[in-house]
C-alpha angles and dihedrals in degrees: 000000000000119000115254113260118247090250092053091049088049090050092049090051092048090052090050091049091050092068106114110256112223129192108212121210116200129218130269114299094359131093146239089259092055093050088048090056090050097046090044087068086073113096119270089241085072104032095046089059091061133063097219121195118189119207128190114226121253101250128061114236110280093202145010119321121228091219097054092113093052109033134034123244154273099102129187141189130208097218141337135245138188118255098275093040093241096122129038133201130206094006093129090050089049092054093048090049093051090044094051090048092051093048092048098040103027170119096116122184099198148351133246118197138178124201107316086011091054092049090055094042092050093055098047101077092056091045091048091051091053094048092246100114136022092020091153092050108097095198120074114227103261101189145000134219106197124187121187091344136158142198126256106235093023135115098302109016128058118213129255109238093253091053097042092109099033090112101033089122130019114283107247104203130097110275136177119202127199113206123185118212090217098035115125085221095052094113090047094047090051090050090049093054089053089060091066131075112243098350121189110227130198117192116201130184095236136087135243100336143091100274128224110245122245121208093271093048092049087054091050094047091048090050089050090051092049089051093053092046 
């Protein structure tokens, strides 16, 4: 068999590099490894089209994790809040930590977030556009994949001061939202989707988790990836 020409090798490399690079932000008191395991249940026809990078949050879990019986520690959290989510702690440090990682390990095209990670990811494009967050990151966030997310300043969650205007106008980037029919955050996830222009929404029958994808969902996700490409 003939060796590939230099031009063909360059084309192959270019096609590999074109795969959207996605920074993945895990849920409260879990970890990047746990989110990786959950997303890895998706078919390879989906996961192989994305370059997924999983990051552990900055702060070790400050209490019991809901996943202790299922997944091994360590567990982390992105930031903390008081009981009624009206005050937040360590949010500025969280933003700086994510920004530094994106600068050192980027560029990243988009974000995937689950639960607390989705709440954070959803707010970042608006904050970046206003120059409040990710100022050192050259690339604008181009798309979001949000699973069991919620909106700062919405029905359930107050907003940290830095994120108080994150949703002052509709977020105009491609977004796909996974909403569980039995998720305790269903109402918040629905409200979050309404904060975006032209969101793609996948409803699934499960609760607060990263759902497996049925055939119809796979088709929807692949269509979304084609769009962001």
